[in-house]
C-alpha positions in Angstrom: 54.4 52.4 -42.9 57.4 51.3 -40.8 58.8 48.5 -42.9 62.3 47.0 -42.9 64.3 45.5 -45.7 63.0 42.0 -44.7 59.4 42.9 -45.1 58.5 43.2 -41.4 56.2 46.0 -40.4 56.5 47.7 -37.1 53.0 48.2 -35.6 53.9 48.0 -31.9 55.6 51.0 -30.4 57.4 50.8 -27.0 57.7 54.2 -25.4 60.1 54.6 -22.5 58.9 57.5 -20.3 61.9 57.5 -18.0 65.2 55.7 -17.4 64.7 56.0 -13.6 63.4 53.2 -11.4 62.5 52.8 -7.8 63.8 49.2 -7.6 67.3 47.9 -8.1 66.8 44.5 -9.6 70.1 42.7 -9.6 69.8 41.5 -13.2 69.1 45.1 -14.4 71.3 47.6 -12.5 73.7 47.9 -9.6 72.7 48.6 -6.0 73.7 52.2 -6.2 71.7 52.8 -9.3 72.8 54.5 -12.5 73.6 58.0 -13.7 70.1 59.1 -14.9 69.5 61.2 -18.0 69.6 65.0 -17.4 66.1 66.5 -17.4 66.8 68.6 -20.5 67.7 65.5 -22.5 64.4 63.8 -21.6 61.4 64.3 -23.8 58.7 66.5 -22.5 55.1 65.3 -22.3 54.2 67.4 -25.4 57.1 65.9 -27.3 56.2 62.3 -26.4 52.6 62.9 -27.4 53.6 64.4 -30.7 55.8 61.4 -31.6 53.1 59.0 -30.6 50.7 60.9 -32.8 53.0 60.7 -35.8 53.6 57.0 -35.2 49.8 56.2 -34.9 48.3 58.5 -37.5 51.1 58.5 -40.1 53.1 55.3 -39.7 50.6 52.5 -38.9 51.3 51.9 -35.3 48.4 50.0 -33.7 49.8 49.3 -30.2 51.5 51.6 -27.8 53.1 50.3 -24.6 54.6 52.6 -22.0 57.8 51.4 -20.3 60.7 52.7 -18.3 62.8 52.5 -16.2 59.6 52.6 -14.2 56.8 54.5 -16.1 54.6 54.9 -13.0 57.0 57.5 -11.6 56.5 59.8 -14.7 54.4 62.7 -13.3 52.4 63.2 -16.6 51.7 59.5 -17.1 47.9 59.7 -16.9 47.7 62.7 -19.2 50.0 61.0 -21.7 47.7 57.9 -21.7 44.6 60.1 -22.2 46.2 61.9 -25.1 47.2 58.6 -26.7 43.7 57.2 -26.2 42.2 60.3 -28.0 44.1 59.6 -31.2 42.2 58.4 -34.3 42.6 55.6 -35.1 42.8 54.7 -31.4 45.7 52.4 -30.6 45.6 49.7 -28.0 47.4 51.0 -24.9 49.4 49.0 -22.3 52.0 49.6 -19.7 54.8 47.5 -18.3 55.5 48.3 -14.6 57.1 47.0 -11.5 53.7 47.6 -9.8 54.8 50.2 -7.3 52.2 52.9 -7.3 49.7 50.9 -9.3 47.3 50.6 -6.4 46.8 54.3 -6.3 46.8 54.9 -10.1 45.0 51.9 -11.6 41.5 53.5 -11.7 42.8 56.8 -13.0 44.8 55.0 -15.8 41.7 53.0 -16.7 39.6 56.2 -16.9 42.3 57.8 -19.1 42.2 54.9 -21.6 44.7 52.4 -20.5 43.7 48.9 -21.7 45.9 46.5 -19.7 49.1 46.1 -17.6 52.1 43.8 -17.4 53.6 43.7 -13.9 57.1 42.4 -13.3 57.3 40.0 -10.3 59.9 37.3 -9.9 59.1 35.8 -6.5 56.3 35.4 -4.0 58.7 35.3 -1.0 59.5 38.5 0.9 63.1 37.5 1.5 63.8 36.7 -2.1 62.0 39.9 -3.3 64.4 41.9 -1.2 67.4 39.9 -2.5 66.4 40.4 -6.1 65.1 44.0 -6.0 67.1 45.3 -3.0 63.8 46.8 -1.8 61.1 45.4 0.7 58.1 46.2 -1.5 56.5 42.9 -2.3 53.2 43.7 -0.6 52.9 46.9 -2.6 53.3 45.0 -5.9 50.7 42.5 -4.9 48.3 45.3 -4.0 49.0 46.9 -7.3 48.1 43.7 -9.1 44.8 43.5 -7.2 44.0 47.1 -8.0 44.7 46.5 -11.7 42.3 43.5 -11.8 39.6 45.4 -9.9 39.9 48.3 -12.3 39.4 46.0 -15.3 42.8 46.4 -16.7 42.7 42.8 -18.0 44.1 40.5 -18.8 46.6 41.3 -16.0 49.9 39.8 -17.1 52.8 39.0 -14.8 56.3 38.8 -16.1 58.8 36.7 -14.2 62.5 36.1 -14.6 64.0 33.0 -13.0 67.5 33.4 -11.6 69.7 30.3 -11.0 70.0 29.4 -7.3 67.8 32.3 -6.3 64.2 31.8 -7.4 64.4 29.1 -10.1 62.6 26.6 -7.8 59.5 28.9 -7.6 58.3 28.3 -11.2 55.4 25.9 -10.2 54.4 28.1 -7.2 54.2 31.2 -9.5 52.0 29.3 -12.0 49.7 28.0 -9.2 49.4 31.5 -7.7 48.7 33.2 -11.1 46.0 30.6 -11.9 44.4 31.1 -8.5 44.2 34.9 -9.0 43.3 34.9 -12.7 46.6 36.5 -13.8 48.4 35.5 -17.0 52.0 34.5 -16.1 54.9 34.7 -18.6 58.4 33.5 -17.8 61.1 35.5 -19.6 64.6 34.2 -20.2 67.2 36.6 -18.7 68.7 38.7 -21.5 72.1 40.4 -21.9 70.8 43.8 -21.0 72.1 44.4 -17.5 74.1 47.5 -16.7 76.9 45.5 -15.1 77.4 43.4 -18.3 77.5 40.3 -16.0 75.1 38.2 -18.1 76.3 34.8 -19.0 74.5 32.3 -21.2 75.8 29.3 -19.3 74.1 30.5 -16.1 70.8 31.7 -17.4 67.6 29.6 -16.9 66.5 28.5 -20.3 63.1 27.8 -21.7 63.8 24.1 -21.6 64.6 24.3 -17.9 61.5 26.2 -17.3 59.4 23.5 -19.0 61.2 20.9 -17.0 60.4 22.6 -13.7 56.8 23.1 -14.6 56.3 19.5 -15.7 56.9 18.3 -12.2 53.5 19.7 -11.2 51.5 20.6 -14.4 50.6 19.2 -17.8 51.3 21.9 -20.4 49.8 21.6 -23.9 50.4 24.2 -26.7 47.6 26.8 -26.9 45.7 26.8 -30.2 45.6 30.6 -30.0 47.4 32.1 -33.0 50.8 33.4 -31.8 51.4 35.9 -34.6 54.1 38.4 -33.6 53.5 37.9 -29.9 56.8 37.1 -28.0 55.3 34.5 -25.7 54.7 30.9 -26.6 51.4 30.1 -24.7 50.5 26.8 -23.1 47.3 25.5 -21.5 47.8 24.6 -17.8 46.3 21.2 -17.1 44.0 21.5 -20.0 43.0 25.1 -19.5 41.5 27.6 -19.6 44.4 29.1 -17.7 47.6 29.6 -19.7 51.2 30.2 -19.0 53.6 31.8 -21.5 57.4 31.5 -22.1 59.3 34.3 -23.8 62.5 32.6 -24.9 64.3 35.6 -26.5 67.7 33.9 -26.3 67.2 30.2 -27.0 64.1 30.4 -29.2 64.3 33.8 -30.9 61.3 35.1 -32.8 63.0 37.9 -34.7 61.5 36.9 -38.0 58.0 37.9 -36.7 59.1 41.0 -34.8 56.7 44.0 -35.1 58.2 46.3 -32.5 60.1 49.6 -32.5 61.3 51.5 -29.5 61.4 55.2 -28.5 63.7 56.0 -25.6 63.1 58.6 -23.0 65.6 60.9 -24.6 64.0 60.6 -28.1 66.1 58.0 -29.8 64.6 55.3 -32.1 65.8 51.8 -31.6 64.7 49.2 -34.1 65.8 46.3 -32.0 66.1 45.7 -28.2 69.7 44.6 -28.9 70.6 47.3 -31.4 73.8 49.2 -30.9 72.7 52.1 -33.2 70.0 54.7 -32.5 68.4 57.4 -34.6 67.9 60.8 -33.0 64.4 62.3 -33.3 64.7 64.6 -30.3 67.3 66.9 -31.9 65.5 67.0 -35.2 62.2 67.8 -33.5 63.7 70.5 -31.3 65.4 72.0 -34.4 61.9 72.5 -35.9 61.5 69.3 -38.0 58.0 69.0 -39.6 55.9 65.8 -39.1 56.9 64.8 -42.7 60.6 65.0 -41.8 60.0 63.0 -38.6 58.2 60.4 -40.7 61.1 60.1 -43.1 63.7 59.8 -40.3 61.6 57.2 -38.5 61.1 55.1 -41.7 64.9 55.3 -42.4 65.7 54.1 -38.9 63.4 51.0 -39.2 64.5 50.2 -42.7 68.0 49.3 -41.5 66.8 46.7 -38.9 68.8 43.5 -38.9 67.4 40.1 -39.5 68.0 39.0 -35.9 69.5 40.0 -32.6 72.6 38.0 -33.2 73.1 36.8 -29.6 74.5 33.5 -30.9 76.9 35.2 -33.2 80.5 35.2 -31.9 80.8 38.9 -32.7 77.7 39.8 -30.6 78.3 42.8 -28.3 75.8 43.7 -25.6 74.2 47.1 -26.1 75.8 50.0 -24.3 72.5 51.0 -22.8 71.0 48.7 -20.2 67.3 47.7 -20.2 66.3 50.4 -17.8 67.5 53.0 -20.4 66.1 51.3 -23.4 62.5 50.3 -22.4 61.1 46.8 -22.6 
């Protein structure tokens, strides 16, 4: 198993399929984009599938989530999903995407074995979507959401980040829209993972502010559903059954229940989203490491996981890699 020194077991594997993205969200990367990983440093489909197989069949991973960058632009995505779904025991399979391309691929991904999707969407206004993402693609995201629901990739979850003085007044509108369409909305506090390192705690929209904005239109009551290691606190909207979630990674950290481990697109193991250290599986694999050796290296990487992300510690340093290169 993948256990750390605090007794937490990693059963949820986040696999970044690429560091590239077709949006330029201002809280993630600069308008001109970033220097992408060279092709020879990125894991091949075969290498990704091998590492997922080791994680699932040897290390107790039960959930596999594909992330990016933007995973939908990975040419081999459908085949990777199908190979993951064929594993025994079969893991639960999800994808986090910006929704571009989902309209065309939702049915194929479902047929390959994908169970559900999380789509990032911060606004319902075209002008604000362009301001935030620097691309005019809102209609494509909305079409992708509809296609995911039609394909049965449910529950369809929507992840929204509120930015001060940009879209923070839209919180109630986003909830009303999600309830109307049957989507599960989750607000995520902005985290210090932007490539520009411009994040400031005193300007981020906190969970308390989100609750304050929602209280102007809705009555929220804590869901009785067991949270477990899930990152979102869930609340019934006006008595339910619809719910809204809040992921307060900064102000209400849930590190003590974390069950996640991350594999980057270039084959590095990260035991925390905010880790500054990585463990290289790609080089070992390409040098001929056996599955047993990969297991030992993976276990050693997770064993050193820290008790928490340490954002509140004065010595906290933002990770060198931005979110687009880490995977969500």
